Structure formats: C-alpha cells, structure tokens
N, C-alpha and C positions, 0 to 999 in steps of 0.2 A: 524275828529271828536269820542268822546272817551265816553266807555258804560262799567257798576260797572256787573262786573259779586260776587254776593257771594255764598260763595261756603264754608260750615261746619263751618262757622260762618265766616266766612274770606272777606272781598272785596280786592276785583281784578280790576285792572285798564287795561284794554285793552284797543291802540288804532288802532282802523281801516280808512287804508288809504282811500283817496277819488280812485276813479277810473275816469281816463282820457280815454276819449269816441270819435274818429270823429265824429265829428256830421257838420250839415247843419244851422247857426243861421242865426237871418237877424232881426233889425230893421225899422223903417219907413222911410222911405224915405221925410215926411214931415207928419201937423198932421192931412190931410185930410184919415188917414188908421184906418181903421176898422178892431174890432174880428169880425169876424162874428160867425150865429151857426153852418150851413152846408155850402156846395158848387152848393146850391141851387137856389139862386140870392144874386147878393151886396151888397141888400136891409136888407137881413137877419140876421140881428146886436146883436149878442148873446145876451141872457139874465143879465149877469154882466159887458156890457157896451153898452149898449141901452143909446144914449144922453155923449154918457164919453166921454172921450178925450182920447187916448194912448200919453202919452207921449215919445219923443225923445230916450228917451233910453229905451225906453220896447225894452225889448227880447224876441224874441219866437224860438224854437229849433224843425223843421221840424222834422214830424214820418217818411216823407214815403210815403204818399199814398197826389193822386193828381186826380184831375179833372176838364175838359174842361167846358168852361163858355159855354151855348148857339148858343154865337153869336162872333164873332173876335173878337168886343170892350167890352166886360167883360174881357175875357182872361182868365187865369190862377188858379186856386183855389188849395191852398195848405194846408193842416194838418198840425199843430203846436201845443205844448204845450208851455204855456204865463208864463215866473216871472216875478218876481219883482227884483224890483233895489239892492237886499239882497239878489237875488238868492232863495229867496223860489218857490215855483211851486203853481201859481193862478187857471191853467186853462187847463184842458187836450184836448186834440182834438177837437178844437178852428180851424177855416179855416179862411186864407186870402188871399187877393186877391193880385197873385205875382206882378204886379205889381205899387203896390201902397208899396212895401218895399223894399229892395238892403238885398241880403242874398250870404253868407262865405260860405263856410269851412274850420272848425280848431276843435280842442281837449281845450274840454272845461270836468274841472274836476266835478262826479256826486257825491255826497254823499251817503251812502245806500237807502238815503229817501225819494233817486231823486231831492232832491233840488242841485242847483251849486255851488261848497263847497267853489267857491275865485270867489266870484261877481267882 
C-alpha cells in the first residue's frame, strides 16, 4: 500500500506493509449458507443479504464471539466480518451458523484499512 505525504512542497512516497494476523476464516459449505443479522434466529437474515445468494468463494473472518442457539438442532452462531472476493470489507459483525460454513485457521494479511491485502 502506498500513501503520499506532502511536506514543504515535496511529495514523498512511503510504502506501508500489510500486517499478517492469525485468524479463523470460513467459506460456505454449500449454497444454502446464510448471512445473519443476529444470533437470535437462523431466519434473521442480514438486511444486505435478504434473498441473496452467498457464493461459495465468499470469505468471512471470525471476530471471536459465539452464541449458542436455543435448541441443539440450531447449533452455534459465530460473529464474523464478510469480505468480497477482491478482499474488500462488505459487512462487519454479521452472524453465521457454524454448521453451514467450513472454517480453518491461518494467517491473512490485512491493509491498514482492514481489507484483505492479497485475496
């Protein structure tokens, strides 16, 4: 990432490296995976994703928050940030159902703005 600094009429270019962080990231198991607005119900679809299809290459990065569903059949809700295939942040603090997503741990490089550096 490059940013320009103008000091005393001179343009200086500084390269700010991306920062690698260990995270847990997930992708949908199939096309029935949902993006939720809360951990209250598996039917509480996020307003930006109502009637929307979640692509299999969609990536979410978990924030670390969990909530148990009211019954054993619902499962565990996980809070996450969802990113585009180009690495841009789409929605923060969405919820997913753990049983609908495949998750793994790894290092991801993030830009200073919070986007994925090399999607």
